[in-house]
C-alpha positions as CSV (number, residue, x, y, z in Angstrom):
1,M,-9.2,-48.7,6.0
2,K,-7.7,-51.3,3.7
3,I,-6.6,-49.7,0.4
4,L,-5.0,-51.0,-2.8
5,I,-2.9,-48.6,-4.7
6,V,-2.2,-49.4,-8.3
7,T,1.1,-48.1,-9.9
8,A,3.8,-49.0,-12.4
9,K,7.5,-49.7,-12.3
10,L,8.9,-46.2,-12.3
11,A,6.7,-44.9,-9.6
12,S,6.6,-48.0,-7.5
13,P,9.6,-47.2,-5.2
14,L,8.2,-43.8,-4.3
15,V,4.6,-45.0,-3.9
16,T,5.8,-47.8,-1.6
17,K,7.9,-45.4,0.5
18,V,5.1,-42.8,0.8
19,T,2.4,-45.3,1.6
20,A,4.5,-47.0,4.3
21,Q,3.9,-44.0,6.5
22,S,0.1,-44.2,6.3
23,E,-2.1,-45.1,9.2
24,H,-4.2,-47.1,6.8
25,E,-3.5,-50.7,5.7
26,V,-2.1,-50.0,2.2
27,H,-1.1,-52.6,-0.4
28,V,0.7,-51.5,-3.5
29,L,0.2,-53.4,-6.8
30,T,2.9,-52.7,-9.3
31,F,2.1,-53.4,-12.9
32,N,4.7,-54.6,-15.4
33,T,4.7,-51.4,-17.4
34,P,7.0,-48.5,-17.0
35,I,4.6,-45.6,-16.7
36,A,1.4,-45.6,-14.6
37,A,-0.5,-43.2,-16.8
38,F,-0.4,-45.9,-19.6
39,L,-2.6,-48.2,-17.5
40,T,-6.3,-48.6,-18.5
41,P,-9.2,-49.6,-16.3
42,R,-9.7,-52.8,-18.3
43,R,-6.1,-53.8,-17.8
44,I,-6.4,-53.1,-14.1
45,V,-9.4,-55.3,-13.8
46,A,-7.7,-58.1,-15.8
47,E,-4.6,-57.9,-13.5
48,L,-6.7,-57.9,-10.3
49,D,-7.9,-61.4,-11.2
50,N,-4.3,-62.6,-11.0
51,I,-3.1,-61.0,-7.8
52,S,-2.2,-63.2,-4.8
53,G,-1.8,-62.3,-1.1
54,I,-4.7,-59.8,-1.1
55,E,-8.4,-60.7,-0.9
56,L,-10.2,-58.2,-3.0
57,E,-13.4,-58.6,-1.0
58,S,-11.5,-57.2,2.1
59,L,-10.6,-54.0,0.3
60,D,-12.3,-50.7,1.2
61,M,-10.9,-48.8,-1.8
62,I,-8.8,-48.9,-4.8
63,I,-6.7,-45.9,-5.8
64,T,-5.4,-45.7,-9.4
65,P,-2.8,-43.4,-10.8
66,G,-4.2,-39.9,-11.2
67,L,-3.0,-39.5,-14.8
68,I,-5.0,-42.5,-16.2
69,R,-6.9,-41.0,-19.1
70,K,-10.0,-43.0,-18.8
71,D,-12.8,-43.1,-16.2
72,V,-11.9,-45.6,-13.5
73,S,-15.4,-46.2,-12.4
74,Y,-15.3,-49.3,-14.6
75,V,-12.9,-50.9,-12.1
76,G,-15.4,-50.2,-9.3
77,E,-18.3,-51.6,-11.2
78,V,-16.6,-54.9,-12.0
79,T,-15.0,-55.4,-8.6
80,G,-17.6,-53.9,-6.4
81,I,-14.9,-51.9,-4.7
82,P,-15.0,-48.1,-4.7
83,T,-12.3,-47.0,-7.1
84,Y,-10.8,-43.5,-7.5
85,K,-8.0,-41.7,-9.2
86,G,-5.3,-40.7,-6.9
87,S,-3.0,-37.7,-7.1
88,T,-1.2,-36.9,-10.4
89,D,2.1,-37.0,-8.5
90,A,3.1,-40.1,-6.5
91,A,4.8,-37.9,-3.9
92,D,1.4,-36.4,-3.0
93,L,-0.1,-39.8,-2.1
94,G,0.7,-39.3,1.6
95,V,-1.5,-36.2,1.7
96,V,-4.3,-38.1,-0.1
97,L,-4.1,-41.0,2.4
98,E,-4.1,-38.5,5.4
99,M,-7.3,-36.9,4.1
100,L,-9.3,-40.1,3.3
101,D,-11.2,-40.1,6.6
102,E,-12.2,-36.4,6.1
103,A,-13.1,-36.5,2.4
104,E,-16.5,-37.1,0.9
105,F,-16.6,-39.3,-2.2
């Protein structure tokens, strides 16, 4: 499964470390904001238009920070890629990624 994980500056090193151990093909998109919970679905969509090196059409899923206050289904509606909130703690992303094949969305 090809997954894009959205994060921010402070959590990026931990997210990158945790996701490197995944069996899935994981790409980490780090936003130029210090705290991931401050991201909004509209900002995520706007930034996705500007990313390079990742073909959005090839993604199976987008995982956003779990503490985003708004509904992230907007991201999925605009991109056509299933989008879900991840764990509230970046350290738990490894468990989330391990369980993706078993979980029902």
